Each structure stands twice: as C-alpha cells, then as structure tokens.
C-alpha positions in Angstrom: 70.8 101.7 240.4 70.7 103.7 243.7 71.5 107.2 243.5 74.5 108.6 245.6 72.2 111.4 247.0 69.0 111.9 248.9 66.9 114.9 249.3 65.8 116.3 252.4 61.9 117.1 252.8 62.6 120.7 252.2 64.9 120.1 249.2 62.3 117.7 247.8 59.7 120.7 248.2 62.1 122.9 246.4 62.4 120.5 243.3 58.8 119.9 243.1 57.9 123.6 243.0 60.7 124.1 240.4 59.4 121.6 238.2 55.6 122.5 238.5 56.8 126.2 237.8 58.9 124.9 234.7 56.2 122.8 233.3 53.4 125.6 233.7 55.9 128.1 231.7 57.5 126.1 229.3 55.9 122.7 229.2 56.3 119.1 230.0 59.0 118.3 227.9 61.3 121.1 229.6 60.4 120.1 232.9 61.7 116.8 232.2 64.8 118.0 230.7 65.2 120.4 233.6 64.8 117.5 236.0 67.6 115.3 234.4 69.6 118.5 234.6 69.1 118.8 238.1 69.6 115.0 238.5 72.9 114.9 236.6 74.2 117.9 238.6 73.2 116.5 242.0 74.9 113.1 241.0 78.2 114.9 240.0 78.2 116.7 243.1 77.7 113.4 245.4 80.5 111.9 243.7 82.8 114.9 243.6 82.9 115.3 240.0 82.8 118.6 237.9 83.0 122.0 239.3 81.4 122.8 242.9 82.1 125.1 245.7 83.2 123.9 248.9 81.3 125.6 251.8 82.8 123.6 254.8 83.1 127.0 256.5 79.5 127.2 256.9 78.9 123.6 257.6 81.3 120.7 257.5 81.0 118.9 254.1 78.6 121.5 252.5 79.0 121.6 248.9 77.2 123.8 246.4 76.7 123.2 242.5 75.0 125.2 239.8 72.3 123.3 237.8 70.8 125.7 235.1 69.3 128.7 236.9 69.6 127.0 240.4 72.1 126.0 242.9 72.0 122.6 244.7 73.3 122.8 248.3 74.2 119.4 249.9 76.1 117.8 252.8 78.9 115.2 251.7 78.6 112.4 254.3 81.4 109.8 253.6 80.1 106.3 253.4 76.5 107.5 253.1 74.5 109.1 250.3 74.8 112.9 250.1 71.9 114.9 251.7 70.7 117.6 249.5 69.5 120.6 251.8 68.3 123.0 249.3 67.6 123.6 245.6 67.5 127.5 245.4 67.1 129.8 242.4 70.3 132.1 241.4 68.6 135.4 242.1 67.9 134.2 245.9 70.3 135.2 248.6 71.7 131.8 248.8 73.8 132.5 251.8 70.7 133.8 253.9 68.6 131.1 252.7 71.0 128.3 253.6 71.4 129.8 257.2 67.6 129.8 257.5 67.4 126.2 256.1 70.3 125.0 258.6 68.4 126.6 261.5 65.3 124.4 261.0 64.9 121.1 263.1 
C-alpha cells in the first residue's frame, strides 16, 4: 500500500537522526516502536484524522501534529501525497525552525 505522505530530504534526515538517537538511548525495539508511532501520526495527519493544528497562516496547507516527543510539520496537497517538511523535538522553537526550513531552497 502506498503511503499518503512523502518525506522531504530534510525531514528524512530528521527521522533518521531521531531513530538513531532513540536506538542508542533506549535500544532497537524502542526505535522500531517510535518509528511506528511517527508513521501512524504522519498517516493520520495526511488523511486528516485525529488532532492536528492548521497553520495555513504561515504556509497554505501547513498542518502540525504531535507524535511522541516530536512534532510533524507537513503540507497538505490535494490529489497528491502530503509532503512532510520537518520532524522536530517538542523542546525546539518550532515556529523559528519551520521558518528556517521554509526559507531553504
């Protein structure tokens, strides 16, 4: 089955770093469980299910959803897979990081 979302290059890097850290800190089983949790949250965000924040004022179609200790920021694109822009830790300045991410080519 095709996922209803795609990772940007930077979001893919975010995910890899999160899972590497999780594996080092808590082990492979926890890293796999957290990967599933992020995947489930991303799928829910892409299909409009569950709780998410609409940040269209910052960027049209921008949605943000919490997944564990992280936030997934993605752009809803009707008729196309949602594009995940970033996966950021809850302690980060989410708005500043997203603005930086959106300013990159």
